[in-house]
N, C-alpha and C positions, 0 to 999 in steps of 0.2 A: 560526406563519404560514410556509407553504412560500415559499423564495424562492431565488433564484441568488445566490449569493454566493462573493467569492475573499477569502482573509485571508493574509496572509504577513508576516513581521518586517519591519520599516521598515530595519534595517541587518544586512547580512549578517555572519558572521565575518570579522574583521578579521585582515590579515596572514598566511594562509595559504595553503597551496598549490593549492587548488580551490575554486570559488565554494561556499560552502554557507550557508543560510539562519540556521541554529542550532535548528531546530525539533529535537525528540528524536521520531524515528520508532520508537524502541524503549524505551517506557516498560514499566514491570516487567511487566504483563501480556499484552506481546507477547512479551516474555523468557520469562515461564512458559510462553506459548503453544508457543515455538521448542523450550525444554526436554522439556516434556510430550512432542510428537510425536515428539521425538528418541527420546527413552526408550522410547515405545510401538513406534516402528518396530523397535528392536532387541530387544524385548521379544518381539514376535510374531516377528522373525525367527527367534530362537533356537528357537522352537517349529516351526520348519516341518521336516517329516521328508523328504518327495520333493525329489530332486535338491538336498541339503541345502548340500553343498559350492559347487556353483553359484549357488545364489541367494543364498547367504552373501555372497560375491563380487560379485554384481550390487549389493545391498543397500548393502554397504560402500564400494562404487565411487560410486553415487548419492547416497550421504550426503555424501562426501569433495567432489562436485562442487558439491554444496548448498551445502555449508559453505563453500567458497571464493566462492561466488556471494554469500552473508553478509556474508564477511569486508570485499569489496569495497563494497557496499552501507553496511556500519558504519563503514569507513575514510573513506569520502568524507562522511559526514553528519558527521564531526568536522572538515572541511576540509583533511583531509589526501589526498594522491593515490597510491595502490597502486601507480602506474607507477612511483616510486620506490624500491620494494621490490627487492631483490637477484632478478633473473632472472623479473621479473614477466612480459614480455611473452612467455617461454617457457611460464611456467605458465598463463600465460592462455590461448595458443595449444593448450596440450594441454589445457584443461577445455572448449575449444570444439570437440573432435572428439567430443563427446556421450559417451553411455553406452557406451564399448565392448566392456565385457562382455556386453551384450544381446543379442549375436548366439548367443553360448553355450545360448539357450533358444529359440533361433528354430523349431527342429522339436520339440524334446522336450514344449514346452507354447506353443503357438503364441497362446492364449488372453492367457495371462501375459505374453508377448513384446509384444502389441498394446498391453496396458496401461502397459507400460514407454516403449512408445514415444509413447505421447499425453504421459506426463509428462515424457519427452525433448522433445519438438516445444516444450513451454511452457519448459521450461528453456533450451533453445538459444535461443528468441526473447529472453530476459530475459538471458542470458548476453552474447549480442551487443550487446544495448543498452547493458549495463553497461561491456562493455569498451569501445564508442564513445566513452560518456559519460568513463572514464578516460583514454584517449588522446587525447580532443579538448578536454576541459574547462580552462578557465584559472582564475586565480585572480578573474579579472572575469565569468566567464560560465559558467554551466553546461551543456554540449551534451546537450539531450534530445532524445527523439524525439516529434515533435507526434502522430505515428501508432501508437504503439505500441498491438499488438491487444489488445484486450479481451476477446474471446473464444475458449475452447480446448477441443479435444476431450476435455483431461484433466479438465474442468469436470463431466462426464457421470459421473466416479469416482463422486463423492460420492450420486448418486442411485443408481446401479448397484448399489453396495456397501450401501445401506441395507437396513436389517430385522432382524428379531432372528435369521432363519435364517443370518447370517453373520458374527453377532456374536466367534462362538468359533473361526472358521477362521482360522488364522493367517496364512496366504498374503495372504487378504483384507485382514485388519487391517492387515498389514505395509505392503501397497501403500497402503491409504486414509490411513495416517499419513505416510508419505511423501509424499503428494501434499497433504498438509495442510501439512506442513513447509514445501514449496517454496511453496505459495499464502501464506505467512505472510510470507516474504521478498518474493516478488514484489508482494504487497499494499502492503509498505513501500517497495519501489521506485517502484512508481507514482504513489505519494503525492509522493516526491520529483521525479520527472520531471515531473509535472503541477503542481507547485507552482513550477516551475522554467521551464515552456512554457507554461502556459495563461494568463498575466497579461493578454495583447493575445488572448485568442480564449475569449470569453464563452459560446459555444456549446457548450464543453465543459467548463464550470464544473458543481459540482455542486448540484443542490438538496437543500436543508437545512430541516428542520423548527427553527423558531427561533423564541425568544423575544424579541421584535422590539419596539423603540420609536423615537422620533425621537430620543433621547438615549443609545440603544446597543443590544445584541444579546447574546443566550445562546444558545449551539448547541451540539451534540455531535462530537467528533473521535477516531479512534482515533490521534491523535499528542498530543504534549504540547508545549505552550507554556510559558514561564518568566512568573512572575506579576511583574505591572508592566510587561512587556516593550511598548513602542511596535510599533503593526502597522498597516499599510495595509489598509483594510477597502474592498472595491468590492463593489456592488449592483447588479443589473441588473432593472430595472423589467419586470414582464411584459408590458405592454401596448405599448410604445414602445420597448422594449429599449434604453431611456437607461440608461448607468452613471452610478450615483453612487460619489463617491470621498470616503471620511471617514478623517482619522487617528484612530487609537484607541488604548486602553490596556489590557492586560490587567489585571482588577481582582479575577478570581476564577477558579482552577480546583479543581477537585475529582473524584473517580473516583466513575463511578455505581454503583449497588448490584451491578449485573450484573458489574462489574469488568472490563469490556471496553473502555469508552470515558470519554473526558474530556468533563465539561461546562465548556465555558468559557465567562467572562463579560467581554465588551468594553464599556467607554464610549467614547462619541466627545468626542475632545478639541477643544473650540471648533469643532464643525462649521460648516459654512458653511450661512447660513439658508436658502439658496434650495433646497439638497439636503435639508435637514432639513425644509423644508415639502413637497416632494415624495415623501419618504417617509412623512410623517403622512398624505399624502392616498390614497397606497397602501395603507397600514394601513387606513385608515378604510372604502376599497374593499374591502378584503378583509372586513372586520368586518361590513360589508353583505350581501354576497354570502353570506358564512356565516349570517347573520339569514335570507336569504330562504331559504335552502335547508331551514330548518328547517319540517318539516311541524307544522301546526296541527290538533289533533283537538277 
């Protein structure tokens, strides 16, 4: 059953430098994707023949910038504040300048230049948002951005560079994997940001296809909860937009066959009878509508 739902651990990490929920945003399949796209970027970069020295310097700078962005994200998920690292502000300001070597290909390779500018645009939006979070978050509150953009010009790279005719072109594959690497990190940060800013904004909640009953729910995530962890579960009813609140416990987590998502099962702990009845009525309404949509022959 598709339904808008928001789930967050009931208790954040305690006694740390920056507010963190304790969710693992880098399970092993995300780590493998990061490793794969990094390796593929370097593999194809080494096979570029034209302007080799210039393009190599540019790719290495981009990888270094993206690695710093990832370092900040990982540090914050552990409840630690990168701001306490030596020379952090200076390092952050350096990375906020963007891909400085990109101008070296402006005249000689204008199309390639435009693709890198697309990637840089997305990188800069997230690097700035992460910098704001690092500088302004406290142990009690994560400084998130409720208006973090969702669409970027770089999203077109995946479509433009699809097809068998470009599968063996080193420059194309290097750019494609660089863009994918950045997206893995930005997707992780978007989840962190949304988990911290959307609790009071159900209009921004994700619609999940769930296996749901009045006593619990199972759904898929690309982040990892702890087994037996206590969670807050909020469900928005589609007709009147009412929010139902449940206390829950993670009773099962398992990796899906595709190796890219987690199936998380949650039991509602001593659910409120009124909310339970409202949820049951919504489930029955959905089942009736599903039956009515079936064409009889």
